[in-house]
N, C-alpha and C positions, 0 to 999 in steps of 0.2 A: 363534613370531611371531604377532601378531594377524592375523586375516583381513582382507582389504580387498575391496570390491566394485569391479571394474574392468570395466565393461560396454561393449559395442559402442556403445550409445547415448551413453555418456560420450565415447568417442573421436570419434564423429560430431559431437557437440556442440562439442568442442574444435576440430574442423576448421572448423566454421562460424564460430567466433570468430576464426580466424586472419586478421590484417589483410592486405590486398592493395593494392598501389600501382598501380592501373590494370589493364585487362583484358589488355594485352599481356604485362605481367609475370606475371600470373596464368597465362596459357597457357604461358609459358616455365617457370614453377615446376612446373607439373603434370608436366613431362617429367623432373624431377629425382628422384633417390632420396629416399624419405621416411624421416625419423627421428622416432619418437615419443618425446617427452621427458615424464617424469612428475615433477611437483613433489612435495615432501614433504607439503605440506598446502595444498589449495585454490589460490587465486590472490591473491597479495598483492604490494605494491610491491617487496618484498625480492628478487623474482625478475626485477627490471628487465632484467638482461642478456639473459635469454631472450626477453622481449617485444621488446626493442630488436633482438635478433638476427633476429627474424622481421620486425617492422615496419620496420626500417632496411635490410633486404635483406642483412645480413651473412652469413646462412646460405646464401642463394642465390649470393652471390659465391664461396662455397666449394664450390658444386656440390651442395647438398642443400636440401630444404624440410623444415621442422620443424613438427610438430603438438604443441602444448603441452596437456597434460592435468593437471588438478588432482588431486593425490593425497589419500590418507587416512591419513597418518602415515608417519614415517621408516622404521619396520620394514616396513610394508606396501609402501613404495616398493621396498625390496630384494626383497621377495617377488615383486612384479610383474615386475621385471627378470629374475629367475631363471626366471619362467614364460614369458618371451618376449613379454610384453604391451607392453613398452617397451624400446627399445634403451639409452636413457640415463635415469638418474634422479638426483635430488639428495637427499642424505641426510646424516646426521651421521657424522663419523669414528668416534665411539663406537659407532654402530649397525653400522658395517662390521666393526669388530673383534669385537664381540659375536657377530655372525652367523657370521663366519669361524672364530673360536676356539671358539664354542659348539656349532654344528651343522655346521661345515664347509661353509657356503654357498658355492657357486661364483661368487662376485662379487669384484670388485676396484675400488678407486678408480682412476679414469683421469685425474682432474684435480681441482684444488682451487679452490673458489669463495670460501671463507672460511678463511684460514689459522688464525685464532683463533676461539674460540667467540663466538657472538652473545649469550650470556647474561652477566649481571652480578649481583653480590650487592648489593642495595639495602637500606640501613638509614637510620636517622634521623641527621641531622647532629650532634645533641647526644648520641647514643649510637652512634657509628659502629662498624661491623665492619671493621677495617682489615686483617685477615688471617685465615686459617683457624683459628688458635689462639683467636681471639676467639669462635668459634662454639661452643666446648665449653659444654654446659649450657644452650644457647639453644634457642629454638623458631624454626624457619626455614620459611618458605613455599616450596612447590615447585609447579611447573605441574601435574605429574601423578605419581602413585606409580609408581616404576620407570622413569620417563622420563628424558630428557636432563638436566633440572635436578637430579634426585636423584642421577644418576650423577656429575655434576660435583661435587656436594656431597661424595659419598663419596671421590672422588679427592682433593679438597682436604684432607679430614680425614686421609686416609692419608698425605699428604705431610708432615704435622706430627705424625704418630703419635697422633692423637686417635681414640678408638674411636667408630665411627659410632653406637653405641647411646647415646652421651652427648648426641646432638642430636635433639630432637623435630622431626618433620616434619608439616606441615599443607598439604594440597592447597588452593591458592588460585587456580589458573589463571594466565593470562598477561595481567594487567590492571593499570593504574595504581591501581585500587581496592584492591589489596592493601596499598598504603601506609597506607590508613585503619586497617588492623589493626595496623600498626606504631605509628601515632599513639595507638591505643587500648591499647597495650602488650600486645596479644594475640599479636603476633609481635615478635621481635627484629630480624628481617631477612627478606627473601624474594629468590628468584632468578627473574629474568625476562629477556626479551630486550632488546636495545639500544633498540628502539622504545618500550618502557615507560619507560625512564630518560629518553628524549628528551621524552616527553609530560609527565612529572613536572617536569622542569626548565622546560618551557614554561609550566607553571602556577606556577612559583616555589616549589615545595614544598621544604622543607629536608631534602634527601636527601644521603647519602654513598654513592658508587658504588665498589665494589671490582671491579677487573678479575680475571677468573678465569685469564686467559692465563698468568701467571707460574707457576701451579700445575698446569696441565693442558696437556701438549704436543700431544695429539692434535688434528688439524685440526678446525675447527668444522663446516664443511659441505663436502662433496665431490660430484663427479659419479662415479657408479658404472655399471658395465656387467657383464654376466655373462661368464664365461669363454667360453661358446658365442658370445655376441654379439661378443666381441673377436676370436675366431677367424674368424667368418664375415663380420663387417661392420667390420673395422678401419678401412678408408678413410673410412667414414661417421662413425665416432667421432672420428677425427682432424679431419675437416671440421667436425664439431660444435664441438669445442674451439677450433679456429681461429676459427670464427664468434663464439663466446662471448668469446674474448679480444679480438677486434676491436670487439665491441659494448661491452665494459667500457672499452676505451681511448677509444672515442667518447664514452661517458657522462662519463668523467673530463675530457675536453677540452671538454665542453658546459657551460660555466660557468653559464649561466642555467638550464639544465635544459629549455629549450624543445624541443630536438630529442628528448630522451628522453620527455617528456610527450606529444608528438605521436605518437611511435612506439607508445606504450602505449595511446592513446585507443581504438583498435578493440577492445581486450580488455574494455572496459566495467567496469573495476575500480571498486568502490564508493569506494575511497580517492581516486580521481581527482577527486572533488568538492572536495577540499582540496589543490590542486596544491602550495602551499608545504610542506605536511606531507609529501607524497610526496617532494619534492626533498630535504628534510631527512633523511628515512628512508634514502633511497638514498645520500646522502653519508656517513651513518654506516656503511652497508654497505661503501662504497668503502674505508673505512679497514681493513676486514677483508680485502678483496681484496688490498690493498697492504701488509699487515702484515709480510710478509717481503721487502719491497722491490718496486718496480714491475717489475723484471726477472723476478720470480717469480710474477707474476699467472698463475693457472691451473695453474702447475707443481706437480708432486708433489715433496715434500722428504722423502726416506727417513728422515732423522734424526728428524723429528717423529713418524713412525709407530713407529720403534724405541723412542724414549723414551715415547711415549704408550701403547704396548702394555704396557710395563713398569709404568707408573703405574696402568693399569687392572688389571693382574694383582695389584698390591699392594693395590688397593682391593677385590679379590674380584669384579671385573667381567669378567675374561677369564682363560682358561686359559693355561697355558704353551704357547708355540708360536713359529713363525717369523713375525715381523712383516711380512716381505716378501710373505707370502701375501695380505696385505690390500690391496696396491696394485701398480701397474705404472707405470714411468716411460717405457714405450715410446712413448706419445703425447705427453706433456708435453715430452720431449726433442726433439721435432720442431717445437715451436711457435716 
């Protein structure tokens, strides 16, 4: 796994950024157990449940205070949890399976934030990629070599028996600008997150969007903790997940987005300069939270991990092993 810098300065900076609703609440929160939460990458609107959990007081209501720290990649998030630098981190389901099956990392998914992947296959409306079989012989843009988008590409190809070597890959990042390469015929399609598709649609670009979910069962984004963290701090992990669930339900009930935006303001996210865009992004994320039904928000679904591990093994991304090693239902069963 790649190394990641996780300094004491970063932790202190995140603590200073945490919003407080009055001095009395601040004093009360200081007496609660602290949970350090690590994002997979930086600070973006997609992590709205965590910001609202802090800013809306949902974590405090469950007996903990949370410090949010911006991470430096999904794999690095797992590494820092194992090192004990954070109790809970958010990362991809693919990253968990690769870490567990590859090097036996002592981590498990404890909750699900996005039941399906945030990534989409984007192509031109006049030359659409309607399924994995359409990718054979094509040139496809990916966010990074060996990263989540390339992993999903390999899983899709394996599902239809297409050799991965038949598809050329080009690193283009996670940006609407990649569609320019499609229009120039330098790419046939590219894989990017939901936010990119939303931006392109807002610009009325002639795109076709293929959902990856039907071809990849592994959960898109999950909350993970180390085996040691689970053994020593189980009550705090349960409190964290209960706070997140309550924050997600509050966001879903906040039709205007006003409450959510207010709770996020103290974090000074650059994206907050465009509130409507933030609300649109979070609503798209909300679909991923509820993709397996509202009753399953945050819950672990074992069948998804069992199928997902098998699909990853078929694509050469995971070794044979016991899928239950990658998750625990101990917490989500108590939500």
